[in-house]
C-alpha positions as YAML, in Angstrom:
chain: A
units: angstrom
residues:
- id: 1
  name: UNK
  ca: [-64.35, -88.11, 42.34]
- id: 2
  name: UNK
  ca: [-67.34, -86.05, 41.20]
- id: 3
  name: UNK
  ca: [-69.70, -88.45, 42.96]
- id: 4
  name: UNK
  ca: [-67.72, -88.07, 46.19]
- id: 5
  name: UNK
  ca: [-67.88, -84.27, 46.06]
- id: 6
  name: UNK
  ca: [-71.58, -84.39, 45.27]
- id: 7
  name: UNK
  ca: [-72.14, -86.64, 48.27]
- id: 8
  name: UNK
  ca: [-70.22, -84.24, 50.50]
- id: 9
  name: UNK
  ca: [-72.31, -81.29, 49.26]
- id: 10
  name: UNK
  ca: [-75.52, -83.21, 49.93]
- id: 11
  name: UNK
  ca: [-74.40, -84.13, 53.47]
- id: 12
  name: UNK
  ca: [-73.39, -80.51, 54.19]
- id: 13
  name: UNK
  ca: [-76.76, -79.26, 52.94]
- id: 14
  name: UNK
  ca: [-78.62, -81.75, 55.15]
- id: 15
  name: UNK
  ca: [-76.53, -80.68, 58.16]
- id: 16
  name: UNK
  ca: [-77.24, -76.97, 57.57]
- id: 17
  name: UNK
  ca: [-80.97, -77.58, 57.18]
- id: 18
  name: UNK
  ca: [-81.01, -79.65, 60.36]
- id: 19
  name: UNK
  ca: [-79.22, -76.95, 62.37]
- id: 20
  name: UNK
  ca: [-81.59, -74.27, 61.10]
- id: 21
  name: UNK
  ca: [-84.63, -76.30, 62.10]
- id: 22
  name: UNK
  ca: [-83.20, -76.87, 65.58]
- id: 23
  name: UNK
  ca: [-82.51, -73.14, 66.08]
- id: 24
  name: UNK
  ca: [-86.00, -72.25, 64.88]
- id: 25
  name: UNK
  ca: [-87.51, -74.75, 67.29]
- id: 26
  name: UNK
  ca: [-85.50, -73.34, 70.20]
- id: 27
  name: UNK
  ca: [-86.52, -69.76, 69.35]
- id: 28
  name: UNK
  ca: [-90.17, -70.79, 69.23]
- id: 29
  name: UNK
  ca: [-89.84, -72.53, 72.60]
- id: 30
  name: UNK
  ca: [-88.18, -69.45, 74.17]
- id: 31
  name: UNK
  ca: [-90.93, -67.21, 72.78]
- id: 32
  name: UNK
  ca: [-93.56, -69.57, 74.20]
- id: 33
  name: UNK
  ca: [-91.87, -69.54, 77.61]
- id: 34
  name: UNK
  ca: [-91.75, -65.73, 77.60]
- id: 35
  name: UNK
  ca: [-95.42, -65.57, 76.75]
- id: 36
  name: UNK
  ca: [-96.25, -68.04, 79.51]
- id: 37
  name: UNK
  ca: [-94.24, -66.07, 82.06]
- id: 38
  name: UNK
  ca: [-95.92, -62.80, 81.10]
- id: 39
  name: UNK
  ca: [-99.28, -64.50, 81.17]
- id: 40
  name: UNK
  ca: [-98.58, -65.83, 84.68]
- id: 41
  name: UNK
  ca: [-97.84, -62.32, 85.96]
- id: 42
  name: UNK
  ca: [-101.04, -61.00, 84.43]
- id: 43
  name: UNK
  ca: [-103.05, -63.83, 85.92]
- id: 44
  name: UNK
  ca: [-101.56, -63.14, 89.33]
- id: 45
  name: UNK
  ca: [-102.78, -59.54, 89.20]
- id: 46
  name: UNK
  ca: [-106.12, -60.15, 87.52]
- id: 47
  name: UNK
  ca: [-107.15, -63.01, 89.79]
- id: 48
  name: UNK
  ca: [-106.33, -61.18, 93.01]
- id: 49
  name: UNK
  ca: [-109.49, -59.54, 94.30]
- id: 50
  name: UNK
  ca: [-109.81, -57.59, 97.52]
- id: 51
  name: UNK
  ca: [-112.54, -59.25, 99.55]
- id: 52
  name: UNK
  ca: [-114.50, -56.23, 100.73]
- id: 53
  name: UNK
  ca: [-116.94, -58.46, 102.60]
- id: 54
  name: UNK
  ca: [-114.67, -58.07, 105.66]
- id: 55
  name: UNK
  ca: [-115.80, -54.44, 105.76]
- id: 56
  name: UNK
  ca: [-119.19, -54.23, 107.51]
- id: 57
  name: UNK
  ca: [-121.98, -53.56, 105.04]
- id: 58
  name: UNK
  ca: [-123.39, -50.80, 107.27]
- id: 59
  name: UNK
  ca: [-120.03, -49.00, 107.14]
- id: 60
  name: UNK
  ca: [-119.92, -49.17, 103.34]
- id: 61
  name: UNK
  ca: [-123.48, -47.83, 103.19]
- id: 62
  name: UNK
  ca: [-122.60, -45.04, 105.64]
- id: 63
  name: UNK
  ca: [-119.61, -44.01, 103.51]
- id: 64
  name: UNK
  ca: [-121.73, -44.04, 100.36]
- id: 65
  name: UNK
  ca: [-124.38, -41.88, 102.02]
- id: 66
  name: UNK
  ca: [-122.16, -39.40, 103.83]
- id: 67
  name: UNK
  ca: [-118.92, -39.28, 101.85]
- id: 68
  name: UNK
  ca: [-120.26, -39.87, 98.38]
- id: 69
  name: UNK
  ca: [-117.45, -37.94, 96.67]
- id: 70
  name: UNK
  ca: [-114.96, -40.55, 97.94]
- id: 71
  name: UNK
  ca: [-114.62, -44.25, 97.22]
- id: 72
  name: UNK
  ca: [-113.07, -47.37, 98.72]
- id: 73
  name: UNK
  ca: [-109.92, -48.50, 96.85]
- id: 74
  name: UNK
  ca: [-109.77, -51.62, 94.69]
- id: 75
  name: UNK
  ca: [-106.89, -53.96, 93.83]
- id: 76
  name: UNK
  ca: [-106.09, -51.76, 90.82]
- id: 77
  name: UNK
  ca: [-105.24, -48.88, 93.16]
- id: 78
  name: UNK
  ca: [-102.27, -50.68, 94.76]
- id: 79
  name: UNK
  ca: [-98.98, -51.84, 93.29]
- id: 80
  name: UNK
  ca: [-98.64, -55.56, 92.62]
- id: 81
  name: UNK
  ca: [-96.06, -56.07, 95.38]
- id: 82
  name: UNK
  ca: [-98.72, -55.31, 98.01]
- id: 83
  name: UNK
  ca: [-100.63, -58.40, 96.93]
- id: 84
  name: UNK
  ca: [-97.81, -60.72, 98.04]
- id: 85
  name: UNK
  ca: [-98.01, -62.59, 101.37]
- id: 86
  name: UNK
  ca: [-101.54, -61.29, 101.82]
- id: 87
  name: UNK
  ca: [-104.86, -63.08, 101.76]
- id: 88
  name: UNK
  ca: [-107.87, -61.54, 100.06]
- id: 89
  name: UNK
  ca: [-109.29, -60.62, 103.47]
- id: 90
  name: UNK
  ca: [-106.16, -58.74, 104.56]
- id: 91
  name: UNK
  ca: [-106.81, -55.35, 103.06]
- id: 92
  name: UNK
  ca: [-104.02, -52.76, 102.94]
- id: 93
  name: UNK
  ca: [-106.56, -49.94, 103.13]
- id: 94
  name: UNK
  ca: [-108.63, -51.16, 106.10]
- id: 95
  name: UNK
  ca: [-108.23, -52.17, 109.73]
- id: 96
  name: UNK
  ca: [-110.43, -52.49, 112.81]
- id: 97
  name: UNK
  ca: [-110.08, -52.44, 116.59]
- id: 98
  name: UNK
  ca: [-111.32, -50.76, 119.74]
- id: 99
  name: UNK
  ca: [-109.96, -47.29, 119.01]
- id: 100
  name: UNK
  ca: [-111.84, -45.38, 121.69]
- id: 101
  name: UNK
  ca: [-112.79, -46.49, 125.19]
- id: 102
  name: UNK
  ca: [-116.38, -47.70, 124.72]
- id: 103
  name: UNK
  ca: [-115.42, -51.36, 124.02]
- id: 104
  name: UNK
  ca: [-117.16, -51.36, 120.62]
- id: 105
  name: UNK
  ca: [-115.52, -52.30, 117.32]
- id: 106
  name: UNK
  ca: [-114.27, -49.30, 115.37]
- id: 107
  name: UNK
  ca: [-112.77, -49.01, 111.90]
- id: 108
  name: UNK
  ca: [-110.17, -47.15, 109.87]
- id: 109
  name: UNK
  ca: [-110.20, -46.99, 106.11]
- id: 110
  name: UNK
  ca: [-108.46, -45.28, 103.21]
- id: 111
  name: UNK
  ca: [-110.79, -43.38, 100.90]
- id: 112
  name: UNK
  ca: [-109.82, -41.80, 97.61]
- id: 113
  name: UNK
  ca: [-111.33, -39.02, 95.58]
- id: 114
  name: UNK
  ca: [-109.11, -39.64, 92.55]
- id: 115
  name: UNK
  ca: [-105.53, -40.71, 91.90]
- id: 116
  name: UNK
  ca: [-104.24, -37.42, 93.34]
- id: 117
  name: UNK
  ca: [-106.29, -37.17, 96.57]
- id: 118
  name: UNK
  ca: [-106.09, -39.87, 99.25]
- id: 119
  name: UNK
  ca: [-107.47, -39.78, 102.81]
- id: 120
  name: UNK
  ca: [-107.53, -41.88, 105.99]
- id: 121
  name: UNK
  ca: [-110.67, -41.84, 108.13]
- id: 122
  name: UNK
  ca: [-111.55, -43.45, 111.45]
- id: 123
  name: UNK
  ca: [-115.15, -44.51, 112.10]
- id: 124
  name: UNK
  ca: [-116.33, -45.00, 115.69]
- id: 125
  name: UNK
  ca: [-119.38, -47.19, 116.13]
- id: 126
  name: UNK
  ca: [-122.25, -45.22, 117.66]
- id: 127
  name: UNK
  ca: [-125.53, -47.11, 118.11]
- id: 128
  name: UNK
  ca: [-126.53, -47.92, 114.52]
- id: 129
  name: UNK
  ca: [-124.34, -45.23, 112.98]
- id: 130
  name: UNK
  ca: [-120.80, -43.85, 113.09]
- id: 131
  name: UNK
  ca: [-118.80, -40.81, 114.12]
- id: 132
  name: UNK
  ca: [-115.94, -40.22, 111.70]
- id: 133
  name: UNK
  ca: [-112.62, -38.39, 111.91]
- id: 134
  name: UNK
  ca: [-110.09, -37.54, 109.21]
- id: 135
  name: UNK
  ca: [-106.67, -38.76, 110.28]
- id: 136
  name: UNK
  ca: [-104.47, -38.10, 107.25]
- id: 137
  name: UNK
  ca: [-104.55, -36.80, 103.71]
- id: 138
  name: UNK
  ca: [-102.21, -36.64, 100.77]
- id: 139
  name: UNK
  ca: [-102.47, -34.59, 97.61]
- id: 140
  name: UNK
  ca: [-100.17, -35.24, 94.67]
- id: 141
  name: UNK
  ca: [-99.19, -32.82, 91.96]
- id: 142
  name: UNK
  ca: [-100.26, -33.69, 88.44]
- id: 143
  name: UNK
  ca: [-96.60, -34.28, 87.54]
- id: 144
  name: UNK
  ca: [-96.17, -36.78, 90.38]
- id: 145
  name: UNK
  ca: [-99.49, -38.37, 89.59]
- id: 146
  name: UNK
  ca: [-98.46, -39.08, 86.01]
- id: 147
  name: UNK
  ca: [-95.64, -41.27, 87.33]
- id: 148
  name: UNK
  ca: [-97.29, -42.93, 90.34]
- id: 149
  name: UNK
  ca: [-100.98, -43.66, 90.19]
- id: 150
  name: UNK
  ca: [-101.29, -45.80, 93.31]
- id: 151
  name: UNK
  ca: [-102.75, -45.28, 96.77]
- id: 152
  name: UNK
  ca: [-100.24, -43.78, 99.17]
- id: 153
  name: UNK
  ca: [-101.50, -45.20, 102.51]
- id: 154
  name: UNK
  ca: [-101.38, -48.63, 104.12]
- id: 155
  name: UNK
  ca: [-103.15, -49.29, 107.46]
- id: 156
  name: UNK
  ca: [-102.81, -51.74, 110.33]
- id: 157
  name: UNK
  ca: [-104.07, -52.05, 113.91]
- id: 158
  name: UNK
  ca: [-101.62, -51.36, 116.73]
- id: 159
  name: UNK
  ca: [-102.43, -53.51, 119.77]
- id: 160
  name: UNK
  ca: [-99.35, -52.80, 121.90]
- id: 161
  name: UNK
  ca: [-99.95, -50.57, 124.93]
- id: 162
  name: UNK
  ca: [-96.47, -49.00, 125.15]
- id: 163
  name: UNK
  ca: [-95.29, -47.14, 122.05]
- id: 164
  name: UNK
  ca: [-91.80, -45.72, 121.63]
- id: 165
  name: UNK
  ca: [-92.09, -42.39, 119.79]
- id: 166
  name: UNK
  ca: [-89.27, -40.05, 118.74]
- id: 167
  name: UNK
  ca: [-88.77, -38.38, 122.12]
- id: 168
  name: UNK
  ca: [-90.97, -40.26, 124.59]
- id: 169
  name: UNK
  ca: [-92.79, -43.47, 125.47]
- id: 170
  name: UNK
  ca: [-96.57, -43.42, 125.20]
- id: 171
  name: UNK
  ca: [-98.74, -45.69, 127.29]
- id: 172
  name: UNK
  ca: [-102.12, -46.04, 125.62]
- id: 173
  name: UNK
  ca: [-105.39, -47.58, 126.81]
- id: 174
  name: UNK
  ca: [-106.88, -48.57, 123.47]
- id: 175
  name: UNK
  ca: [-105.94, -49.98, 120.09]
- id: 176
  name: UNK
  ca: [-104.34, -47.47, 117.74]
- id: 177
  name: UNK
  ca: [-104.10, -47.01, 113.97]
- id: 178
  name: UNK
  ca: [-100.77, -47.38, 112.19]
- id: 179
  name: UNK
  ca: [-100.64, -45.30, 109.01]
- id: 180
  name: UNK
  ca: [-97.80, -46.02, 106.59]
- id: 181
  name: UNK
  ca: [-97.07, -43.53, 103.85]
- id: 182
  name: UNK
  ca: [-95.80, -45.90, 101.17]
- id: 183
  name: UNK
  ca: [-94.05, -43.31, 98.99]
- id: 184
  name: UNK
  ca: [-92.37, -41.41, 101.81]
- id: 185
  name: UNK
  ca: [-91.43, -44.56, 103.79]
- id: 186
  name: UNK
  ca: [-92.86, -42.93, 106.90]
- id: 187
  name: UNK
  ca: [-95.12, -44.42, 109.59]
- id: 188
  name: UNK
  ca: [-97.24, -42.64, 112.16]
- id: 189
  name: UNK
  ca: [-99.73, -43.88, 114.74]
- id: 190
  name: UNK
  ca: [-103.05, -42.23, 115.54]
- id: 191
  name: UNK
  ca: [-104.21, -42.64, 119.15]
- id: 192
  name: UNK
  ca: [-107.56, -41.55, 120.53]
- id: 193
  name: UNK
  ca: [-107.49, -38.91, 123.27]
- id: 194
  name: UNK
  ca: [-110.72, -39.51, 125.20]
- id: 195
  name: UNK
  ca: [-110.39, -36.31, 127.26]
- id: 196
  name: UNK
  ca: [-110.18, -34.04, 124.21]
- id: 197
  name: UNK
  ca: [-112.30, -36.27, 121.94]
- id: 198
  name: UNK
  ca: [-109.77, -36.28, 119.13]
- id: 199
  name: UNK
  ca: [-106.84, -38.28, 117.77]
- id: 200
  name: UNK
  ca: [-103.22, -37.58, 118.59]
- id: 201
  name: UNK
  ca: [-100.58, -38.30, 115.95]
- id: 202
  name: UNK
  ca: [-97.41, -40.07, 117.11]
- id: 203
  name: UNK
  ca: [-94.41, -39.96, 114.77]
- id: 204
  name: UNK
  ca: [-91.72, -42.63, 114.73]
- id: 205
  name: UNK
  ca: [-88.15, -42.87, 113.45]
...
């Protein structure tokens, strides 16, 4: 009888030890999976690099020489979600097109002074230089900046020639610049007015 009870105790002990080892192994595996998932997210952000080579070197040099208090954004200045469905040469802060009527390639770019001051400029090609125009600006309060430290603007080229604005339809002769304010979920389009030599701002619903 004593031998039987002893055998039962031994079997119960072996069973408990076995269960404990299995649970420990599962916990280790879950921890490893969590680490791998976190590592994958970090890799996704670290390995994504904006390919600034799509921006003409002469434009970068012009900005450095004439707007030296401002800088071109980097991948660290945009939220991770803006990396998705985008190649390294599709920059959220840059676009190009024929924005005035001289048939030359022109450019629009977001420039930032710091995390609180963001601007959009258009650069018209002029011989070996550029004429530039400020299209938009945004200044955050320090309180807002402590919560959101990302660039506010996203740019794209508008190639359609009929644009439906809030109260009218605009027929334009050139490419235009779409400016999306990411935080305010608002989009406007800047169109060159050749007669007045300035940009007009079209607001949309």
